C-alpha positions, 0 to 999 in steps of 0.5 A, spaced: 336 319 130 342 321 127 346 323 133 344 316 136 347 313 130 354 317 132 354 316 139 353 308 137 359 309 133 363 312 138 361 308 144 363 302 140 370 304 137 376 301 140 380 306 143 373 308 148 373 301 150 381 301 151 380 307 155 374 304 159 378 298 161 384 302 162 380 306 168 377 301 171 384 297 171 386 304 174 381 304 179 383 297 181 390 299 182 390 305 185 386 301 191 392 296 191 397 302 192 393 305 197 393 299 201 400 298 200 401 304 203 397 304 209 398 298 211 405 296 208 409 302 208 407 307 213 407 303 219 414 301 219 415 309 217 411 311 223 415 306 228 422 309 226 418 315 227 417 313 234 410 309 233 406 315 230 400 313 226 400 317 220 392 317 220 392 320 227 396 326 225 392 332 225 391 339 228 385 340 232 382 347 229 376 348 233 375 343 240 368 339 239 362 342 242 355 340 244 353 337 238 358 339 234 364 334 231 371 337 232 374 341 226 381 338 224 386 338 219 388 331 217 395 332 215 397 325 216 392 323 211 394 328 206 401 325 207 399 318 206 396 320 200 402 324 197 405 317 198 400 314 194 401 319 189 408 318 188 408 310 188 402 310 183 406 316 179 413 311 179 409 305 177 406 308 171 412 312 169 416 305 169 410 302 166 411 307 160 418 307 160 418 299 158 413 300 153 417 305 150 423 301 150 419 295 146 416 300 141 423 302 140 426 295 139 420 293 135 422 299 130 429 297 130 428 290 128 423 292 122 426 294 116 424 301 114 419 301 108 421 303 101 418 310 100 412 310 095 414 311 088 413 318 085 407 320 080 412 320 074 415 313 076 408 311 076 406 314 070 412 311 066 410 304 069 404 305 066 407 307 059 412 301 059 406 296 061 402 299 054 408 298 050 409 291 052 402 289 051 402 292 043 
């Protein structure tokens, strides 16, 4: 029964919930970027290269036979995936760079907290307060 309580505490913590939200939004962002690459970026690049559709680029390793499909190496899809990854990585880099810039600006705007007094200073303060009370 104790492990159930521990799991509940773990699952309800803010960090876990934040991570779950981030994963869901990241998945949706990945779909948007995939569509951007497949539907917006790659067609003009294919047109510039002579009307090539990258999804159709492949090497046939074994021809189709009766009851068996052809075995192909789809390097065009790989190129699209690499472009997807590059765009996602760049977008995440820019986001993290912006967050770090905001954090640095926030740290500069906040004055540094004075260091905590040492044990001796605290003890002397207590002695002073006791002497005042007498």
